[in-house]
Structures are given as structure tokens and as C-alpha cells.
N, C-alpha and C positions, 0 to 999 in steps of 0.2 A: 503493499500500499504506499507506504513512503515514497519508493519509487516515482509511483504514479503521480503522487501528489508534489513531487518536483519538477515533472515532466510539466505538468498543468501551470504551476508556478514560471516554469521558465516560458512556456509560451504566452502566458500573461503578460509575463515582465517584456519579454522581444514585442509585443505587440504592442504594449505601450509606449519603448522605447521606440519602434518603428514609426508611429503615429508623428512622433514629435519631428523623429528624423525627417518624415513627409511634408511635414508643414514648412520646417526650416530648411530642410536641406534641396527638396524636389518642389517649393514653392506651391505647395498643395493647399487647400483651403484651412483657415483655422479652425473650422468646424473638425476637424481631423484631432483636434487635440481632447474634444469632448472625451470619445472613446478612448483615448488614450489613458485618460486620466482615470476611469474607469476601469480599465484593464489594470491599471497598476496599482488599485488599493485591490482587485482581487490576487494580484500577486501576491502581495503581503499578507492576504487574509490566508491563500492556499500555503504559504512557508508559515504560518503560525500554527497550522494544524497539524505539522508534521511531528511527531510523537518522540522526542529526544528532550532528554533534560538538561542541556545546555545551547542556547540560542547561538552561540559562536560556532559550537560546532555541526548546528545543523544548516548553517550559512556557509561552511568551509565546504561539509558535503556537497550540499546544492552548487556550490561553483563549478564541480567537475559535470555534473547533468545539465546545466545552464551551457556551457560550451560546446557540447554534444548537440544540444538541441539549438543553439545556436550557430550550425552547421548545417543543420535539416533546413533550418529557416534558409540560409543561404542558398540551398540547393533548390528548395521547394517554393518560396517565395519570391526571391530574385534571379533565379534561373542560371546560377552559376555552381557547377559541381566542384565538390571538396575534390580535393585530389588527397594520394596518398598520404602525405605529411599529414595533410588536416587529418583524417583519420585515423593516423598514428596518435596522434597527440590527443585527440576525443579519446580514445580508448584506454591511453592512460590516465586520463582525467576521470574516465567512470572506473576505473581499478581504485584510485586513489579515493572516491569519494565511496566505494564499496567498503575501502578499507577502513575508512572513517565510520561509516554505520554498521557494519557489522563485526566490528572488533568486538570482544569480552570486556565490559568495563567492570571494574570493582568498586567505585563509588557513584 
């Protein structure tokens, strides 16, 4: 369930940030900002649902998932195919996030 929350949060964050990017860099209407703000609120809410004892640990593990989701966005939304180095980097990040999430904790 944690991975699904992270993926949903990543998509919400990327969509929210992209709406700002579209307004600022692609000269889209300021109306693009409204769904972007809603998306960023959704991102924060979803990330807060992750069942982990420390916020910093939740954010650190999320970072790995975010990187992979960003490359998926690059491919699906922007039409740019990630290269092998992108994919290798994302795989390393997913492994790192999994170590943080799945390691046994004594405290």
C-alpha cells in the first residue's frame, strides 16, 4: 500500500508542478494554476497517509519513487523516452527507497 500511496503522491506532485511550469514556461493561461494547487494539496495529503514513524524517513523513501515517476512523466506526458542511464538511475533509487521502507527498525 505504501508504494501505491507514493506513486499517487508523485503523480499529484508532478501534475501540480507541471501546471506551474506550463503557465510560467509554456505561457499557458493562469487558469492552469488552479488545478495545480489542488493537485499539490492532494500530494501533501497522500504523502501524510504513509504509515511510517518519521516524516523525514517517509520523505526520503518518497524521493526514490518520485524520481521514477518523473521519468514516467517524461515519457508519457512529454513524449521523451528515458534512456538506459535514466532507467538505471531510477532502478537504483527504487532500491534505495525500498531499503529505507523495508529495513527492520528497532525503535
